KOLFI-868260 format. One record per atom (N, C-alpha, C): x, y, z. Coordinates in steps of 0.05 Angstrom, whole numbers, padded with zeros to 5 digits, always signed. Layout:
KOLFI-868260
XYZ ...
end
This chain:
KOLFI-868260
+01848+02118+01342 +01868+02131+01358 +01894+02135+01343 +01909+02155+01351 +01936+02159+01340 +01954+02138+01352 +01967+02122+01335 +01984+02101+01346 +02014+02106+01341 +02021+02123+01322 +02049+02130+01317 +02055+02157+01331 +02078+02158+01344 +02086+02183+01357 +02095+02204+01338 +02091+02230+01345 +02101+02252+01329 +02131+02253+01328 +02142+02252+01304 +02171+02249+01301 +02186+02272+01314 +02176+02296+01311 +02189+02320+01322 +02189+02319+01353 +02167+02311+01364 +02165+02309+01393 +02184+02287+01404 +02186+02265+01390 +02204+02243+01398 +02233+02253+01397 +02241+02267+01377 +02268+02278+01375 +02274+02297+01399 +02254+02314+01406 +02258+02332+01428 +02261+02316+01454 +02245+02294+01457 +02247+02278+01481 +02274+02264+01484 +02285+02254+01461 +02311+02242+01462 +02333+02262+01468 +02330+02286+01458 +02349+02307+01465 +02349+02313+01495 +02325+02313+01507 +02322+02318+01536 +02335+02295+01552 +02332+02270+01542 +02344+02247+01556 +02374+02249+01555 +02385+02256+01531 +02414+02258+01528 +02426+02279+01545 +02410+02300+01551 +02420+02323+01567 +02416+02319+01597 +02398+02300+01605 +02391+02297+01633 +02414+02285+01649 +02415+02291+01675 +02434+02279+01693 +02422+02257+01711 +02396+02260+01716 +02382+02241+01734 +02356+02232+01722 +02356+02220+01698 +02330+02211+01686 +02319+02186+01700 +02293+02183+01698 +02280+02161+01711 +02257+02150+01693 +02258+02124+01687 +02236+02112+01672 +02213+02107+01692 +02189+02117+01685 +02165+02114+01701 +02147+02096+01685 +02146+02070+01692 +02133+02049+01676 +02105+02043+01686 +02085+02046+01668 +02057+02042+01675 +02044+02018+01662 +02020+02012+01670 +02005+01989+01660 +02000+01989+01630 +02002+02013+01617 +01998+02014+01588 +02019+01998+01573 +02043+01994+01586 +02064+01978+01574 +02054+01949+01571 +02041+01939+01592 +02031+01911+01591 +02009+01909+01570 +01991+01928+01570 +01969+01927+01550 +01979+01928+01521 +02001+01942+01517 +02012+01945+01490 +02032+01923+01482 +02037+01904+01501 +02057+01883+01496 +02084+01895+01490 +02092+01915+01505 +02116+01930+01499 +02139+01925+01519 +02136+01905+01536 +02155+01900+01557 +02183+01895+01546 +02185+01879+01525 +02211+01872+01514 +02226+01897+01504 +02211+01915+01492 +02222+01940+01482 +02231+01958+01505 +02216+01958+01527 +02224+01973+01550 +02250+01962+01562 +02252+01936+01563 +02276+01923+01573 +02300+01931+01555 +02296+01931+01529 +02317+01938+01510 +02325+01967+01514 +02306+01985+01516 +02311+02014+01519 +02326+02019+01546 +02317+02005+01567 +02330+02009+01593 +02359+01999+01593 +02363+01975+01583 +02391+01965+01582 +02409+01982+01565 +02399+01992+01542 +02415+02007+01524 +02423+02034+01535 +02405+02047+01550 +02410+02074+01560 +02421+02073+01589 +02416+02051+01603 +02424+02048+01631 +02409+02068+01649 +02384+02074+01641 +02367+02092+01657 +02352+02075+01677 +02353+02081+01703 +02339+02066+01724 +02308+02070+01721 +02293+02051+01732 +02264+02050+01728 +02249+02045+01753 +02226+02057+01755 +02206+02050+01775 +02181+02040+01761 +02167+02022+01774 +02142+02011+01763 +02118+02019+01779 +02096+02023+01766 +02071+02027+01780 +02060+01999+01788 +02040+01999+01805 +02027+01975+01814 +02019+01958+01790 +02007+01970+01769 +01997+01955+01746 +02019+01947+01727 +02043+01956+01731 +02065+01950+01712 +02084+01929+01722 +02078+01916+01745 +02096+01896+01757 +02101+01874+01736 +02126+01866+01734 +02133+01846+01714 +02144+01857+01688 +02142+01883+01684 +02153+01895+01660 +02183+01890+01659 +02197+01896+01681 +02225+01888+01684 +02226+01865+01704 +02246+01848+01701 +02249+01826+01720 +02255+01838+01748 +02246+01824+01768 +02251+01833+01796 +02281+01836+01802 +02298+01820+01789 +02326+01822+01794 +02342+01839+01774 +02328+01854+01758 +02341+01872+01739 +02355+01894+01755 +02381+01898+01752 +02395+01918+01767 +02385+01946+01763 +02371+01951+01741 +02361+01978+01735 +02333+01983+01747 +02320+01962+01757 +02293+01965+01769 +02297+01972+01798 +02287+01996+01806 +02288+02004+01834 +02267+01989+01850 +02242+01992+01843 +02220+01978+01856 +02194+01992+01846 +02172+01984+01860 +02146+01998+01856 +02148+02025+01871 +02135+02046+01860 +02134+02072+01873 +02105+02077+01882 +02102+02099+01897 +02075+02108+01904 +02069+02105+01934 +02043+02104+01940 +02034+02104+01968 +02047+02081+01984 +02050+02057+01972 +02064+02035+01986 +02089+02027+01970 +02101+02046+01956 +02125+02041+01942 +02149+02041+01961 +02172+02033+01951 +02196+02032+01968 +02207+02060+01972 +02223+02063+01993 +02236+02088+01999 +02253+02097+01975 +02269+02078+01964 +02287+02085+01942 +02272+02095+01917 +02250+02081+01911 +02234+02089+01887 +02221+02116+01891 +02210+02121+01914 +02197+02147+01919 +02217+02170+01920 +02241+02165+01932 +02261+02185+01933 +02273+02191+01905 +02276+02169+01889 +02286+02173+01862 +02267+02191+01846 +02241+02187+01849 +02222+02203+01835 +02223+02232+01846 +02229+02235+01871 +02231+02262+01882 +02256+02277+01874 +02277+02262+01867 +02303+02274+01860 +02309+02275+01830 +02293+02262+01814 +02299+02261+01785 +02297+02288+01772 +02311+02291+01750 +02309+02316+01735 +02294+02312+01708 +02287+02286+01702 +02272+02280+01678 +02256+02254+01682 +02229+02257+01682 +02212+02234+01684 +02204+02225+01656 +02209+02199+01650 +02202+02188+01624 +02178+02169+01629 +02154+02181+01627 +02129+02166+01633 +02120+02150+01609 +02119+02124+01612 +02111+02106+01590 +02085+02091+01598 +02063+02098+01586 +02038+02083+01591 +02028+02086+01620 +02034+02108+01632 +02026+02112+01660 +02008+02137+01662 +01991+02138+01682 +01970+02159+01683 +01974+02179+01705 +01996+02178+01720 +02002+02197+01741 +01978+02199+01761 +01969+02175+01770 +01946+02175+01788 +01954+02183+01816 +01935+02188+01833 +01941+02199+01860 +01957+02180+01877 +01954+02154+01873 +01969+02135+01889 +01999+02135+01882 +02006+02146+01859 +02034+02148+01851 +02045+02176+01858 +02029+02197+01853 +02040+02224+01855 +02040+02234+01884 +02021+02226+01900 +02018+02239+01926 +02010+02269+01921 +02021+02286+01937 +02015+02315+01935 +02026+02325+01908 +02008+02334+01890 +02016+02341+01863 +02036+02363+01861 +02034+02383+01879 +02052+02406+01878 +02080+02398+01885 +02084+02375+01898 +02111+02366+01906 +02121+02343+01889 +02105+02334+01870 +02113+02310+01855 +02134+02318+01834 +02157+02305+01836 +02179+02309+01816 +02181+02338+01808 +02181+02356+01827 +02178+02385+01821 +02203+02397+01808 +02225+02383+01809 +02249+02393+01796 +02254+02380+01769 +02234+02365+01759 +02238+02349+01735 +02222+02359+01711 +02232+02355+01687 +02216+02357+01663 +02202+02330+01659 +02180+02331+01644 +02164+02307+01641 +02161+02300+01612 +02169+02275+01605 +02161+02263+01580 +02138+02244+01585 +02116+02247+01571 +02093+02230+01576 +02084+02217+01550 +02086+02191+01548 +02077+02175+01525 +02052+02161+01532 +02030+02166+01518 +02005+02152+01523 +01988+02152+01498 +01972+02131+01495 +01955+02129+01471 +01930+02147+01474 +01923+02154+01499 +01899+02170+01504 +01907+02200+01507 +01901+02217+01488 +01909+02245+01491 +01897+02259+01515 +01874+02249+01525 +01861+02261+01548 +01877+02256+01574 +01894+02236+01574 +01910+02230+01597 +01934+02248+01600 +01944+02258+01577 +01969+02273+01578 +01964+02302+01588 +01979+02309+01608 +01977+02335+01622 +01951+02338+01637 +01937+02316+01642 +01912+02318+01657 +01917+02325+01686 +01938+02312+01698 +01945+02317+01726 +01972+02331+01729 +01992+02322+01713 +02019+02333+01714 +02026+02343+01687 +02035+02368+01685 +02040+02381+01659 +02064+02367+01645 +02059+02358+01620 +02080+02345+01605 +02095+02365+01588 +02121+02366+01591 +02138+02384+01574 +02142+02372+01547 +02141+02345+01545 +02144+02331+01519 +02122+02311+01516 +02098+02320+01508 +02075+02302+01505 +02078+02286+01479 +02075+02260+01480 +02076+02243+01457 +02051+02224+01457 +02033+02229+01438 +02009+02213+01436 +02015+02189+01417 +02011+02165+01427 +02015+02142+01410 +02016+02117+01426 +02014+02094+01412 +02017+02068+01425 +02046+02066+01435 +02050+02059+01460 +02076+02059+01472 +02096+02040+01458 +02086+02018+01447 +02103+02000+01432 +02114+02013+01407 +02096+02026+01392 +02105+02040+01368 +02124+02063+01374 +02118+02078+01396 +02135+02100+01403 +02163+02091+01411 +02165+02069+01426 +02191+02058+01433 +02207+02049+01409 +02193+02038+01390 +02207+02030+01365 +02218+02054+01350 +02205+02077+01353 +02215+02101+01342 +02238+02113+01358 +02236+02110+01385 +02256+02122+01403 +02283+02108+01404 +02282+02081+01402 +02306+02065+01406 +02329+02072+01387 +02324+02074+01361 +02346+02081+01343 +02359+02108+01349 +02342+02128+01356 +02352+02154+01363 +02368+02154+01389 +02358+02138+01408 +02372+02137+01434 +02400+02123+01431 +02401+02104+01413 +02427+02090+01408 +02448+02110+01399 +02439+02129+01382 +02458+02149+01371 +02466+02170+01391 +02447+02179+01408 +02450+02203+01424 +02456+02199+01454 +02446+02177+01465 +02447+02174+01495 +02472+02159+01503 +02488+02171+01521 +02512+02158+01531 +02505+02143+01557 +02505+02117+01557 +02497+02101+01581 +02516+02105+01605 +02540+02115+01600 +02559+02119+01622 +02553+02146+01636 +02535+02161+01626 +02530+02188+01636 +02518+02188+01664 +02504+02167+01672 +02488+02167+01695 +02499+02152+01719 +02526+02148+01720 +02538+02133+01741 +02533+02146+01769 +02536+02172+01771 +02531+02185+01796 +02502+02181+01805 +02483+02182+01787 +02455+02178+01793 +02450+02150+01803 +02463+02130+01791 +02461+02102+01801 +02471+02100+01830 +02493+02114+01836 +02504+02113+01863 +02485+02125+01883 +02472+02147+01875 +02452+02160+01893 +02429+02141+01899 +02419+02127+01879 +02397+02108+01883 +02406+02084+01900 +02431+02075+01896 +02441+02053+01912 +02442+02061+01942 +02449+02086+01947 +02449+02096+01974 +02421+02097+01987 +02401+02105+01970 +02373+02104+01980 +02366+02076+01988 +02374+02056+01971 +02367+02028+01977 +02380+02019+02003 +02405+02027+02007 +02419+02019+02032 +02407+02032+02057 +02398+02057+02053 +02387+02072+02076 +02362+02059+02087 +02343+02052+02069 +02317+02040+02078 +02308+02019+02057 +02320+01996+02058 +02312+01975+02039 +02284+01965+02045 +02270+01955+02025 +02244+01943+02029 +02247+01917+02045 +02237+01917+02070 +02242+01894+02087 +02219+01891+02108 +02222+01870+02124 +02203+01866+02146 +02218+01851+02168 +02207+01851+02192 +02220+01839+02215 +02208+01813+02222 +02224+01792+02223 +02214+01766+02232 +02208+01766+02262 +02188+01750+02270 +02181+01749+02298 +02179+01720+02307 +02202+01707+02309 +02202+01679+02318 +02187+01661+02298 +02169+01644+02310 +02154+01625+02293 +02129+01638+02281 +02122+01662+02289 +02097+01674+02279 +02101+01681+02250 +02082+01672+02233 +02083+01676+02205 +02078+01705+02198 +02097+01716+02182 +02093+01743+02172 +02082+01741+02143 +02062+01758+02137 +02050+01756+02110 +02070+01761+02087 +02090+01778+02092 +02110+01784+02072 +02126+01758+02066 +02132+01743+02087 +02147+01718+02084 +02131+01699+02066 +02105+01697+02071 +02089+01678+02055 +02090+01685+02026 +02088+01711+02019 +02090+01720+01991 +02117+01713+01980 +02138+01719+01994 +02165+01713+01985 +02169+01683+01981 +02158+01667+01999 +02161+01638+01998 +02147+01626+01974 +02124+01636+01967 +02111+01626+01943 +02129+01631+01919 +02141+01655+01918 +02160+01661+01897 +02184+01643+01896 +02195+01636+01920 +02218+01619+01922 +02211+01590+01913 +02187+01581+01920 +02180+01553+01914 +02170+01550+01885 +02156+01570+01875 +02144+01567+01848 +02155+01586+01827 +02163+01610+01836 +02176+01629+01817 +02161+01634+01792 +02174+01629+01769 +02162+01634+01743 +02141+01614+01736 +02139+01592+01751 +02119+01571+01745 +02092+01579+01755 +02090+01602+01769 +02064+01611+01779 +02055+01636+01766 +02028+01638+01762 +02015+01664+01756 +02001+01673+01781 +02003+01699+01787 +01993+01710+01812 +01970+01729+01808 +01948+01722+01820 +01925+01741+01821 +01922+01749+01850 +01909+01772+01855 +01903+01780+01882 +01876+01792+01884 +01866+01792+01908 +01842+01809+01915 +01852+01836+01922 +01839+01850+01940 +01845+01878+01946 +01849+01882+01976 +01871+01894+01983 +01876+01899+02011 +01906+01897+02017 +01912+01892+02043 +01940+01891+02051 +01955+01869+02035 +01942+01846+02032 +01955+01823+02018 +01963+01831+01990 +01947+01848+01978 +01952+01857+01950 +01977+01874+01949 +01980+01892+01969 +02004+01909+01969 +02029+01893+01976 +02027+01875+01995 +02050+01858+02002 +02059+01841+01978 +02040+01832+01962 +02047+01817+01938 +02061+01835+01918 +02051+01859+01914 +02063+01877+01895 +02092+01884+01904 +02096+01886+01931 +02122+01893+01941 +02142+01870+01940 +02133+01846+01947 +02152+01824+01953 +02153+01801+01934 +02134+01799+01916 +02135+01775+01898 +02156+01780+01876 +02172+01760+01870 +02193+01762+01849 +02182+01759+01821 +02170+01779+01810 +02158+01778+01783 +02180+01777+01762 +02176+01760+01742 +02196+01757+01721 +02186+01765+01693 +02160+01769+01690 +02149+01773+01663 +02123+01788+01665 +02116+01802+01643 +02090+01815+01642 +02067+01795+01642 +02044+01803+01653 +02020+01786+01656 +02024+01763+01675 +02046+01762+01690 +02048+01743+01712 +02031+01753+01735 +02023+01778+01735 +02010+01792+01757 +01983+01803+01747 +01962+01794+01760 +01935+01803+01752 +01921+01813+01777 +01915+01839+01778 +01903+01850+01803 +01885+01873+01795 +01866+01880+01813 +01848+01901+01809 +01860+01927+01820 +01869+01945+01802 +01883+01969+01810 +01864+01992+01815 +01855+02005+01793 +01840+02030+01796 +01816+02029+01814 +01799+02009+01809 +01774+02008+01825 +01777+01993+01851 +01798+01977+01853 +01803+01963+01878 +01780+01945+01887 +01774+01925+01871 +01749+01909+01875 +01754+01884+01891 +01746+01884+01917 +01747+01860+01933 +01730+01839+01920 +01741+01814+01919 +01727+01792+01906 +01737+01787+01878 +01755+01804+01868 +01766+01802+01841 +01784+01777+01838 +01799+01771+01859 +01822+01753+01856 +01815+01725+01847 +01795+01712+01860 +01789+01684+01854 +01778+01681+01825 +01758+01696+01817 +01749+01694+01789 +01771+01700+01769 +01788+01719+01775 +01811+01726+01758 +01830+01702+01756 +01835+01690+01778 +01853+01667+01778 +01842+01643+01762 +01816+01640+01762 +01803+01620+01746 +01808+01625+01716 +01804+01650+01708 +01809+01658+01680 +01838+01654+01672 +01856+01662+01691 +01884+01659+01686 +01891+01629+01682 +01880+01612+01699 +01886+01583+01696 +01875+01572+01670 +01852+01581+01662 +01840+01572+01637 +01858+01580+01613 +01870+01603+01615 +01886+01613+01593 +01914+01601+01593 +01924+01592+01616 +01951+01582+01619 +01951+01557+01637 +01943+01534+01625 +01940+01510+01641 +01966+01498+01651 +01988+01506+01638 +02014+01494+01645 +02026+01506+01671 +02017+01530+01679 +02028+01542+01703 +02008+01540+01726 +02019+01542+01751 +02002+01542+01775 +01989+01570+01777 +01963+01570+01782 +01949+01595+01786 +01944+01599+01816 +01956+01620+01826 +01954+01626+01855 +01938+01652+01859 +01918+01650+01876 +01903+01674+01885 +01912+01681+01913 +01927+01703+01917 +01935+01711+01943 +01913+01731+01953 +01900+01724+01975 +01876+01738+01983 +01875+01742+02013 +01855+01756+02023 +01851+01761+02051 +01825+01747+02060 +01822+01745+02086 +01798+01732+02097 +01773+01748+02092 +01776+01774+02087 +01752+01790+02079 +01746+01786+02049 +01766+01789+02032 +01762+01788+02003 +01752+01761+01993 +01763+01739+02004 +01756+01712+01993 +01727+01706+01995 +01714+01717+02016 +01685+01711+02020 +01667+01726+02000 +01678+01745+01986 +01661+01761+01967 +01652+01743+01944 +01669+01724+01935 +01661+01707+01913 +01668+01677+01919 +01664+01669+01944 +01671+01642+01952 +01656+01621+01937 +01632+01628+01926 +01617+01608+01911 +01631+01599+01885 +01652+01613+01877 +01667+01605+01853 +01683+01579+01858 +01684+01569+01883 +01695+01543+01888 +01679+01522+01871 +01653+01526+01868 +01637+01508+01853 +01644+01509+01823 +01650+01533+01813 +01658+01537+01785 +01685+01523+01780 +01703+01526+01800 +01730+01514+01797 +01728+01483+01796 +01710+01472+01812 +01707+01443+01812 +01694+01434+01786 +01673+01448+01778 +01658+01441+01753 +01676+01441+01729 +01693+01461+01726 +01710+01464+01702 +01739+01454+01706 +01743+01440+01729 +01769+01428+01735 +01792+01448+01732 +01789+01470+01747 +01809+01492+01747 +01821+01493+01775 +01845+01481+01778 +01857+01478+01804 +01871+01503+01815 +01856+01524+01820 +01867+01548+01831 +01874+01544+01860 +01897+01554+01869 +01904+01553+01897 +01900+01580+01910 +01881+01582+01929 +01876+01607+01943 +01892+01608+01969 +01910+01626+01971 +01926+01630+01995 +01915+01653+02011 +01902+01647+02033 +01889+01668+02050 +01909+01677+02071 +01917+01703+02070 +01933+01715+02091 +01913+01724+02112 +01908+01707+02132 +01886+01710+02150 +01894+01724+02176 +01886+01750+02178 +01892+01765+02202 +01867+01772+02218 +01844+01759+02211 +01818+01764+02224 +01811+01794+02224 +01818+01808+02203 +01811+01836+02199 +01806+01842+02170 +01790+01863+02165 +01792+01877+02140 +01818+01894+02142 +01840+01882+02134 +01866+01891+02143 +01873+01920+02136 +01869+01927+02110 +01877+01954+02102 +01860+01976+02116 +01834+01970+02119 +01816+01989+02133 +01825+01992+02162 +01831+01969+02174 +01841+01969+02202 +01866+01985+02204 +01884+01983+02184 +01909+01998+02185 +01904+02028+02184 +01886+02036+02167 +01880+02065+02166 +01867+02074+02192 +01849+02058+02203 +01836+02065+02228 +01857+02067+02251 +01877+02050+02250 +01898+02050+02270 +01916+02075+02267 +01925+02080+02243 +01945+02101+02238 +01933+02129+02238 +01908+02132+02229 +01898+02159+02224 +01872+02165+02240 +01861+02145+02253 +01836+02150+02268 +01837+02140+02297 +01861+02143+02309 +01865+02137+02337 +01854+02109+02345 +01857+02090+02328 +01849+02062+02333 +01819+02059+02338 +01804+02077+02327 +01775+02074+02329 +01766+02053+02308 +01770+02028+02315 +01764+02006+02297 +01734+02001+02295 +01724+02004+02271 +01695+02002+02266 +01690+01982+02243 +01676+01961+02249 +01667+01941+02229 +01691+01929+02213 +01714+01926+02226 +01737+01914+02212 +01745+01888+02225 +01736+01881+02249 +01744+01857+02262 +01728+01833+02250 +01743+01813+02240 +01730+01790+02227 +01737+01765+02243 +01736+01767+02270 +01743+01744+02286 +01723+01721+02283 +01698+01728+02277 +01678+01708+02271 +01679+01702+02241 +01688+01679+02233 +01691+01672+02205 +01687+01642+02201 +01683+01633+02177 +01679+01604+02173 +01705+01588+02176 +01702+01562+02178 +01725+01544+02177 +01731+01541+02147 +01752+01554+02138 +01758+01554+02109 +01766+01526+02099 +01777+01509+02116 +01785+01482+02107 +01759+01466+02101 +01740+01467+02120 +01715+01453+02115 +01700+01464+02091 +01701+01491+02088 +01688+01504+02066 +01698+01494+02039 +01725+01492+02037 +01737+01482+02012 +01728+01454+02007 +01728+01437+02028 +01721+01409+02025 +01691+01406+02018 +01675+01423+02029 +01646+01422+02024 +01639+01426+01994 +01656+01442+01981 +01651+01447+01952 +01665+01426+01934 +01681+01409+01946 +01695+01388+01930 +01724+01394+01926 +01736+01414+01940 +01764+01419+01938 +01779+01409+01962 +01803+01420+01967 +01819+01412+01990 +01826+01437+02006 +01829+01433+02032 +01835+01456+02050 +01858+01450+02069 +01872+01471+02077 +01894+01469+02096 +01894+01493+02114 +01900+01489+02139 +01904+01512+02158 +01932+01510+02169 +01947+01531+02165 +01976+01529+02172 +01983+01552+02192 +02001+01545+02210 +02011+01564+02230 +02041+01567+02230 +02055+01550+02216 +02084+01551+02216 +02095+01550+02187 +02121+01557+02184 +02133+01557+02158 +02134+01528+02146 +02139+01509+02163 +02140+01481+02154 +02113+01472+02144 +02092+01480+02158 +02065+01472+02150 +02057+01485+02124 +02066+01510+02120 +02060+01524+02095 +02073+01510+02071 +02099+01504+02074 +02113+01491+02052 +02100+01465+02045 +02092+01449+02065 +02080+01423+02060 +02052+01426+02047 +02037+01446+02056 +02010+01451+02045 +02012+01459+02015 +02030+01478+02009 +02032+01487+01982 +02041+01465+01963 +02060+01449+01972 +02070+01427+01956 +02047+01407+01951 +02032+01400+01972 +02010+01381+01969 +01988+01392+01951 +01982+01418+01954 +01961+01430+01937 +01968+01429+01907 +01994+01434+01901 +02003+01433+01874 +02001+01405+01863 +02009+01385+01879 +02008+01357+01871 +01980+01346+01867 +01962+01354+01885 +01934+01344+01884 +01919+01355+01859 +01927+01379+01850 +01916+01391+01825 +01886+01394+01825 +01875+01402+01848 +01846+01409+01850 +01845+01437+01863 +01822+01449+01862 +01819+01475+01875 +01825+01473+01905 +01840+01493+01916 +01849+01490+01943 +01847+01517+01957 +01845+01515+01984 +01847+01539+02002 +01869+01532+02022 +01889+01550+02024 +01909+01548+02045 +01905+01572+02063 +01894+01566+02087 +01887+01587+02106 +01911+01592+02124 +01925+01614+02120 +01950+01620+02134 +01946+01640+02156 +01951+01631+02181 +01947+01648+02204 +01971+01667+02206 +01967+01693+02203 +01989+01712+02203 +01986+01732+02225 +02007+01747+02231 +02006+01768+02251 +01983+01787+02246 +01966+01791+02266 +01941+01806+02262 +01946+01836+02256 +01966+01847+02269 +01969+01876+02268 +01992+01885+02250 +02001+01868+02232 +02022+01877+02213 +02011+01899+02195 +02028+01919+02190 +02020+01941+02172 +02036+01940+02146 +02024+01951+02125 +02038+01953+02099 +02054+01979+02100 +02081+01976+02100 +02099+01999+02101 +02121+01995+02080 +02132+02016+02069 +02127+02044+02075 +02099+02053+02067 +02091+02076+02076 +02065+02087+02069 +02067+02118+02067 +02057+02128+02045 +02054+02157+02041 +02025+02164+02049 +02021+02178+02071 +01993+02185+02079 +01979+02200+02056 +01953+02196+02055 +01937+02208+02033 +01941+02238+02032 +01948+02248+02008 +01952+02276+02004 +01980+02285+02012 +01997+02267+02021 +02024+02274+02029 +02043+02273+02006 +02068+02283+02011 +02089+02283+01990 +02103+02256+01990 +02112+02248+01966 +02125+02222+01963 +02149+02219+01982 +02163+02241+01987 +02188+02239+02003 +02182+02240+02033 +02156+02242+02041 +02149+02241+02069 +02134+02215+02075 +02150+02194+02077 +02139+02167+02081 +02138+02159+02110 +02118+02144+02117 +02119+02130+02143 +02135+02104+02138 +02158+02102+02151 +02175+02079+02147 +02171+02058+02169 +02160+02065+02191 +02155+02046+02212 +02131+02057+02229 +02119+02038+02244 +02098+02046+02263 +02102+02030+02288 +02103+02045+02310 +02106+02031+02336 +02082+02038+02354 +02072+02017+02367 +02049+02021+02385 +02057+02040+02407 +02039+02059+02413 +02045+02078+02435 +02041+02063+02462 
end
């Protein structure tokens, strides 16, 4: 493959960045694959260009980086999706412009020019026409871009653009509503981050819990987040968390999962015990195949078919039967105690968290819709 970017194309791209008024870094999973996160951070700080991350790029920028807006796309934040809709220059780095990011193609960043950096020439202009195509390894290309950007790009140029984005954030921040003592799944994700933070590696299965984790976990570094993106494979999380633990024994390996997904590969409890891999499985248990139930509720007049999982095993007994430990929690205090105990016991664990059954993942861009037409709330009729 071609790994070095074309010098002429890179110069044209830097010229476009220097001339833009509302540029936006669109960060994809290729950055993680190329070990290019540090260069992205350098480029972002130096130019003061705000950034959105794809689902697979979480952790490229720290969660508290003032230049990181959030994740964009079908379940991206209002500010991230509006920024993509208002930008005049998309700087795509290692991203593939997939349908979960773009929504309706004819409306995607339609007032913007596109810089697209990717090592796969077949990906460039496949879905969205690139005005500045650059084939190459994104790490190598950034090494070529940074010296030119230092000379040409004025970081003070984008102050008005920053203010616009700040207003988007104030208008509809990424949030959820507490309901007394009832555990909200978003709170559980946030709480794991508060208690463990950088000391945890996070894997997920596929479904609502996966999206809540992408939205609300405070990621600080690349590869802190391991999830099945493109194919969306239920059952991925637990085996992935075992591999993550084997590769990084010093950090806690957490699999955030659902009551549907965990059963796909539950027999790996035996593997975890055999190889002494103390993965902690946190089940956000809503007695549903949650994401399918959400679509059936929102788009199919609540015609719920084969999504109710009210009949399910006792996950505490199941964990114990394989030689691990299990907890069932209903309150915030119980969750804190269970997570602390699971970390201290250092054996494979299941924490079965009873959460609000009908919580939806929001915002949401309906399939085929435009990024700027988001469902921001849903109220029962």
